[in-house]
C-alpha positions as CSV (number, residue, x, y, z in Angstrom):
1,M,2.7,-10.0,23.4
2,E,4.2,-10.6,20.0
3,E,1.6,-11.8,17.4
4,K,2.5,-15.3,15.8
5,T,1.3,-16.6,12.7
6,P,1.5,-20.2,11.0
7,L,4.4,-20.8,8.7
8,F,4.9,-23.4,5.8
9,N,8.0,-24.0,3.6
10,I,8.6,-24.9,0.1
11,G,11.8,-26.4,0.1
12,P,14.4,-24.2,2.0
13,I,12.0,-21.3,1.7
14,W,9.5,-20.6,4.6
15,F,6.3,-18.6,4.0
16,D,3.9,-16.9,6.4
17,K,0.6,-18.9,5.8
18,T,-1.6,-16.0,7.2
19,I,0.1,-13.3,5.1
20,C,-0.3,-15.4,1.9
21,V,-3.9,-15.9,2.3
22,M,-4.5,-12.2,3.2
23,V,-2.6,-11.0,0.1
24,L,-4.4,-13.4,-1.9
25,L,-8.0,-12.2,-0.6
26,T,-6.9,-8.7,-1.1
27,C,-6.1,-9.5,-4.7
28,V,-9.7,-11.2,-5.1
29,I,-11.5,-8.2,-3.2
30,V,-10.0,-5.9,-5.6
31,F,-10.7,-7.7,-8.7
32,A,-14.3,-8.2,-7.5
33,V,-15.0,-4.6,-6.8
34,V,-13.6,-3.5,-10.1
35,Y,-15.5,-6.3,-11.8
36,L,-19.1,-5.6,-10.2
37,C,-18.6,-1.8,-10.5
38,T,-18.0,-1.9,-14.2
39,R,-20.8,-4.3,-15.4
40,N,-23.3,-2.7,-17.4
41,L,-21.9,0.8,-17.9
42,Q,-24.1,3.6,-18.8
43,L,-23.3,7.0,-20.3
44,K,-25.2,8.5,-17.1
45,P,-23.3,6.8,-14.2
46,K,-25.1,6.2,-11.2
47,G,-24.6,4.0,-8.0
48,K,-21.6,1.6,-8.1
49,Q,-20.5,3.2,-11.5
50,N,-20.0,6.7,-9.8
51,V,-17.7,4.9,-7.1
52,I,-15.4,3.6,-9.5
53,E,-15.4,6.5,-11.8
54,W,-14.6,8.6,-8.8
55,L,-11.7,6.3,-7.8
56,I,-10.4,6.5,-11.4
57,D,-10.6,10.4,-11.4
58,F,-8.9,10.5,-7.9
59,V,-6.1,8.4,-8.7
60,R,-5.9,10.4,-12.0
61,G,-5.4,13.5,-10.1
62,I,-2.5,12.0,-8.1
63,I,-0.7,11.3,-11.3
64,T,-1.6,14.8,-12.6
65,D,-0.1,16.7,-9.8
66,N,3.1,14.6,-9.8
67,M,4.0,14.0,-13.5
68,P,3.8,15.7,-16.8
69,S,0.4,15.4,-18.5
70,K,1.9,13.3,-21.4
71,E,2.7,10.5,-18.9
72,V,-0.7,10.4,-17.1
73,T,-2.1,7.8,-19.6
74,N,1.0,5.9,-19.2
75,F,0.9,5.2,-15.5
76,H,-2.8,5.6,-14.9
77,L,-3.7,1.8,-14.7
78,L,-0.7,1.0,-12.7
79,S,-1.7,3.7,-10.1
80,F,-5.1,2.7,-10.0
81,T,-4.2,-0.9,-9.2
82,L,-1.6,0.0,-6.7
83,F,-4.0,2.4,-4.8
84,L,-7.0,-0.1,-4.6
85,F,-4.7,-3.1,-3.5
86,V,-2.8,-0.8,-0.9
87,L,-6.3,0.6,0.3
88,V,-7.9,-2.7,0.6
89,A,-4.8,-4.3,2.3
90,N,-4.7,-1.5,4.8
91,T,-8.3,-1.8,5.9
92,I,-9.1,-5.8,5.5
93,G,-7.4,-6.4,8.9
94,L,-9.9,-3.9,10.6
95,V,-13.0,-6.2,9.7
96,T,-12.6,-8.9,12.3
97,K,-9.5,-10.8,14.2
98,I,-9.2,-14.4,14.0
99,V,-7.0,-16.3,16.7
100,V,-6.6,-19.8,17.1
101,G,-4.3,-20.8,20.3
102,D,-1.4,-18.5,19.8
103,Y,-1.6,-18.0,16.1
104,S,-3.4,-15.1,14.2
105,Y,-5.1,-16.0,11.0
106,W,-6.4,-12.6,10.1
107,K,-4.4,-9.3,9.5
108,S,-3.8,-6.6,7.3
109,P,-1.1,-7.8,4.7
110,T,0.4,-4.2,5.1
111,A,0.9,-4.7,8.8
112,D,3.6,-6.9,8.0
113,P,7.1,-5.2,7.0
114,M,8.1,-7.8,4.4
115,V,4.9,-7.1,2.5
116,T,5.4,-3.4,2.6
117,L,9.2,-3.9,1.8
118,T,8.0,-5.9,-1.3
119,L,5.5,-3.3,-2.5
120,A,8.3,-0.7,-2.1
121,L,10.9,-2.7,-3.9
122,I,8.5,-3.6,-6.6
123,M,7.8,0.4,-7.3
124,I,11.6,1.1,-6.9
125,V,12.5,-1.3,-9.6
126,L,9.9,-0.4,-11.7
127,T,11.2,3.2,-11.6
128,H,14.4,2.0,-12.9
129,L,13.1,-0.3,-15.6
130,F,10.7,2.4,-17.1
131,S,13.9,4.8,-17.2
132,I,16.3,2.3,-19.0
133,N,13.3,1.4,-21.2
134,R,13.1,5.2,-22.1
135,F,16.6,6.2,-22.2
136,G,18.9,3.3,-22.7
137,F,21.1,2.2,-20.0
138,V,23.6,4.8,-20.6
139,G,21.0,7.5,-20.6
140,Y,19.1,6.0,-17.6
141,F,22.5,6.1,-15.6
142,K,23.2,9.7,-16.5
143,N,19.8,11.0,-15.9
144,S,19.5,9.2,-12.6
145,F,23.1,9.4,-10.9
146,L,25.2,12.0,-12.8
147,K,22.6,15.1,-12.8
148,P,22.7,17.7,-12.2
149,V,26.4,17.3,-11.3
150,G,28.3,14.0,-11.1
151,F,29.7,14.2,-7.6
152,L,26.5,13.7,-6.3
153,M,26.4,10.3,-7.5
154,P,27.0,8.8,-4.0
155,I,24.0,10.7,-2.4
156,K,21.8,9.7,-5.3
157,F,22.7,5.8,-4.8
158,M,22.1,6.6,-1.0
159,E,19.0,8.2,-2.0
160,E,17.4,5.0,-3.8
161,F,18.1,2.9,-0.6
162,T,16.2,5.6,1.8
163,N,13.5,5.9,-0.7
164,L,12.8,2.3,-0.5
165,L,12.8,2.2,3.4
166,T,10.7,5.2,3.7
167,L,8.3,4.1,1.3
168,A,7.9,0.7,3.0
169,L,8.4,1.6,7.0
170,R,5.9,4.8,6.7
171,L,3.2,2.4,5.3
172,Y,3.9,-0.6,7.7
173,G,4.3,1.6,10.8
174,N,0.9,3.2,10.4
175,I,-0.9,0.1,9.7
176,Y,0.7,-2.1,12.3
177,A,0.3,0.6,15.0
178,G,-3.5,0.9,14.3
179,E,-4.2,-2.8,14.6
180,V,-1.9,-3.2,17.9
181,L,-4.2,-0.5,19.5
182,L,-7.3,-2.1,18.3
183,G,-6.3,-5.4,19.9
184,L,-5.4,-3.7,23.1
185,I,-8.7,-2.0,23.3
186,A,-10.4,-5.4,22.7
187,S,-8.2,-7.2,25.3
188,L,-9.5,-4.6,28.0
189,V,-12.6,-6.7,28.0
190,S,-11.1,-10.0,28.7
191,G,-8.4,-9.0,30.8
192,V,-10.3,-6.4,33.2
193,G,-13.9,-7.6,32.8
194,F,-17.0,-7.1,31.0
195,W,-17.8,-3.8,33.1
196,V,-15.3,-1.9,30.8
197,I,-17.4,-2.8,27.8
198,P,-19.4,0.7,27.8
199,L,-16.0,2.4,27.5
200,A,-14.3,0.0,25.3
201,I,-16.9,0.0,22.5
202,P,-17.0,3.8,22.0
203,L,-13.1,3.7,22.0
204,E,-13.0,0.8,19.6
205,M,-15.4,2.5,17.2
206,I,-13.4,5.8,17.5
207,W,-10.2,4.1,16.7
208,L,-11.7,2.0,14.0
209,A,-12.9,5.0,12.1
210,F,-9.6,6.7,12.7
211,S,-7.9,3.7,11.2
212,L,-10.0,3.6,8.2
213,F,-9.1,7.2,7.5
214,I,-5.2,6.6,8.1
215,G,-5.6,3.7,5.7
216,G,-6.8,5.7,3.1
217,I,-4.4,8.3,3.6
218,Q,-1.5,5.8,3.7
219,A,-2.9,4.3,0.3
220,F,-3.1,8.0,-1.1
221,I,0.9,8.6,0.2
222,F,2.3,5.4,-1.1
223,V,0.9,5.9,-4.7
224,T,1.8,9.8,-4.4
225,L,5.5,9.0,-3.5
226,S,5.7,6.1,-5.9
227,M,4.6,8.5,-8.8
228,V,6.9,11.1,-7.4
229,Y,9.9,8.4,-7.7
230,M,8.6,7.6,-11.3
231,A,8.6,11.1,-12.3
232,H,12.3,11.7,-11.2
233,K,13.2,8.7,-13.5
234,V,11.2,9.1,-16.6
235,E,11.8,12.9,-16.8
236,V,14.9,14.4,-17.9
237,E,16.7,15.9,-15.2
238,E,18.1,19.6,-16.0
């Protein structure tokens, strides 16, 4: 059965209440994690400071592998923020499930295609804006669409559209599928009977662990591809 979420409108524009709340909650969690882990910093890190420094180094490694060394500092904060947001958004829906009547009030924001399309659109637009800022509009157009040869321009335009879709739908598909299967396993108990609990609990735990792994991998892939697309725009094509 298709999952329903409550809606509300501001004028002619309708919004998904659950998604709005979950996106806001994700932002609060990301801010809280960074805030708590960066209080009372020490020269010899330990505990929570080790965690945040490991995350910073991990994201820095993603940029280093996909962009020139001179660009790492320019995009480090953007990549770190993006990675934490996507990671939390991917996994927050695994914590619990809140359903009242026919409506779901708790889910991963990235299990909604509009959220992943918005994230992907933001990153694709940013790649163009950074390129225009660096080369000017004429230089940006030549570098993005006329190199290495001009007759590839139609393919270059199509590539921008496919980049947007693949970036968004890969993330959405993996997170949505994980939550659906978790829901199906949980529904075994209510649909079949409590005698399946010995089977359902191990399956739920295994799939939950696998979903956490997939959530982390998808955050890594999303940031990696975003930086690859960014590198194509801020580097001069030969």
